C-alpha positions in Angstrom: -137.1 -3.4 93.8 -135.4 -6.0 95.2 -132.0 -7.0 95.9 -131.9 -9.3 93.1 -133.6 -6.4 90.9 -130.6 -3.8 91.4 -128.1 -6.8 90.7 -129.6 -7.2 87.4 -130.0 -3.6 86.5 -126.0 -2.9 87.5 -125.3 -5.8 85.1 -127.4 -5.0 82.1 -125.9 -1.3 82.9 -122.5 -2.8 82.2 -121.1 -1.1 85.7 -117.8 -2.8 86.6 -118.3 -5.6 89.5 -115.7 -3.6 91.2 -117.2 -0.7 92.0 -120.1 -2.2 93.8 -120.8 -5.5 96.5 -124.1 -6.7 97.2 -123.2 -9.1 99.7 -122.3 -7.0 103.3 -118.3 -7.7 102.1 -115.7 -5.0 101.5 -114.8 -5.8 98.1 -111.7 -5.8 96.2 -111.0 -2.0 97.0 -112.8 1.3 97.3 -116.5 0.2 96.5 -120.2 0.9 97.6 -121.9 -2.0 99.0 -125.4 -2.9 100.7 -126.6 -5.1 103.3 -129.5 -5.9 105.1 -129.1 -5.4 108.7 -131.3 -5.7 111.9 -134.4 -3.0 111.7 -133.4 -2.4 107.5 -130.8 -2.0 105.0 -127.7 -0.1 105.1 -125.6 1.7 102.2 -121.7 2.2 102.8 -118.6 3.3 101.7 -116.1 0.6 101.8 -112.3 1.3 101.5 -109.1 0.3 103.2 -111.2 -2.8 104.9 -113.6 -0.7 106.7 -117.1 0.0 106.0 -117.9 3.7 106.5 -122.0 3.8 106.6 -123.6 6.2 104.0 -127.4 5.9 104.7 -130.2 3.6 106.4 -133.3 2.5 105.1 -136.3 0.6 106.4 -137.2 -1.2 103.2 -135.7 -3.2 101.1 -136.6 -0.9 98.1 -135.7 2.1 99.6 -132.2 1.1 99.9 -131.8 -0.2 96.3 -133.1 3.2 94.9 -130.5 4.9 97.2 -127.8 2.7 95.9 -128.7 3.4 92.2 -128.3 6.8 93.4 -125.1 6.8 95.1 -123.9 4.7 91.6 -125.3 7.5 89.8 -122.6 8.2 87.2 -122.0 4.4 86.4 -125.5 3.7 85.8 -127.1 5.2 82.4 
């Protein structure tokens, strides 16, 4: 799964944009994020203008699948 696939799946499932960011940003409040980092990918939770790392993965596919698990309540 690529980041583009992930974004399409989230849009198709009707997941609200404010629940996640896929550009490495902080979002508009409390949300989950995913971003490429040196050596792989990082999944984090953003709140109060700070990123709290949750997981790191070597591949985009593994990171996107893990990201979906974090958003599991929002993705049917």
